[in-house]
N, C-alpha and C positions, 0 to 999 in steps of 0.2 A: 599604489594597487593592494588589494583584499587578497587577507590570507587564505586557503582555501584546504581545508583538511579530508583527507583519507580514511576510511579503515574498510577494511574487509571482516563478517567472520560466516564462521562454514558451518551453516545450515544442515540438518537433515535433507533438505532438497535441492542443495545446490550453496555455492558462495555468492555472501552477500557482500555489492561496496554501498558503503553508506560515505555522503561528505557533506561537511557541515563546511560555511564560511558565515561571512560578521552574527555569531554566536545563534544559530538555527542550521537547522539540517533542511539543506536544498536537495537533497537525492539518495533512495533507497532503490538500490537494482540490482536482482538476480543476476551474475558477471558468469562468462564460463572460466577467464582467469582473471589473478589477477593484473589488471591492466597499469595502477601506478602504484609510488611508492607510495608505502603506507604512512601518513603524517599526521597520528592522532593526540587530539586532543582533550582537555576536561571535557565535554560534549559530546565529543564523541565513544570516550569511555563510557560516559551515561550512558550515551545511543547501544552499543554494543553490549551496557549490563542488562538493558530491558529488553533487546531483542531476542538475548539471551536465556530472560526468565518468560517470553512470550513462549520459545520453543520446549522451555519445560514446564509449560503449564503454571508456570508462578504469576502471569499475569495478562490479564485480560484488555488492558488503555496503556497505551502510551501517553506520558510525560513528558514530552522534549516538545522546545521552542521549534518553528518548520516557517521557514522561507516559502510562498510557493508563488512563483510568478504564471501569470497568465489572460485572461481574458474576464472580462466579467464570468460572461455564463462560466468558464471552467470553472474559476474561483468556488461560484454556487452551486457547484457540483460535487465541487471538492470537499468543500464544509458538510456536502450531505453523504458524500463517507464514510466521513469522520462520526459523525450521528446513526451511526448502523453500529450499533450495539455489539460487543463479540458474540459469537454463535449465532449471529440471524441473520439473516437477508434481505434482501429488496431488490425486487426487477428494476428494471431500465428507463420504465412506465412511471415504474413508483416515485422515481428519482425525478424522471422529469414533469410530474407533476409538479413535485416538491420542490422544483424552482420556476412554477407557475409560466413553464412551457410544456402543458401536456404534450405534444405531438411535434416536439423534440427529442424524439427517443430513440434515434440516430445521431442525433446533437451529444447527447447526453453516452452514448458509446463513443464517439471521438474525443471525447473531454474525458472519459474515462481511458482511454489507450496516450492520452498525453499526463497522466497520472507521475508527478515526477518520483513522488513519492511513495512509492508500491510498501505494502504493508502497514504502515506504518497510518500511512494515509489508505482504508482497507478495500482496495477498487476492486478486490476479488470476493468481497461481499456480493457484487451486481451480478446477479443472473438473467437467464430472461422469462417472459411470464407465462412460461409453461416450468419453468422451473429447473431448464435445462441450464448448464455448461455449458456459455459462450463469452469468447473475449475475453481473452489474457494475456495480457504482454508478455509474461514469465513461461508462459503454456500451460494448457489446459488441467496434463499432471496435476499442474501444482497447484492450480486454484483447487481442485477436491483436493492435496493434501490437507492444505489447507482450510477447508470446510469441513473435512472430517477431524484436524486439529482440533477445530473451535466449537466441535460438534454440532453445525448448521448442517450438517450431510451423517447418515450415517452408514459405517463402512463397511461391504460389503461380504467380508471375512468373520 
């Protein structure tokens, strides 16, 4: 059986659980509490370092091996998410066009929702065509915080 490792990071917007297996990050999610006993390997130590740098505005791009498992459509959507630069956003419609399925806006939303590696595969950068914040599994308040953190959205204060 393949070893699975888990680490936790206390971010300004909640606890993050990062999981790796077979030399790649397989999941990153916001969680309410530590669910597993941490079992950290060198890859997760590096992931924790990069996540910390991101939250301290010292990193705009993650450089970690990822293992994404999904349908060919989901994989295409997730690759488009990775291509959205730090500080930028794209609409669900733009992503649908980019993957060659311009009418599949709802399917893009569903693929976004199934993204297993939140933050690193930046689904928070996808917004409504009118610029509205819609659909984020970690909560819209986190999406707003992340976009403000990256400078993709103005702070109201």
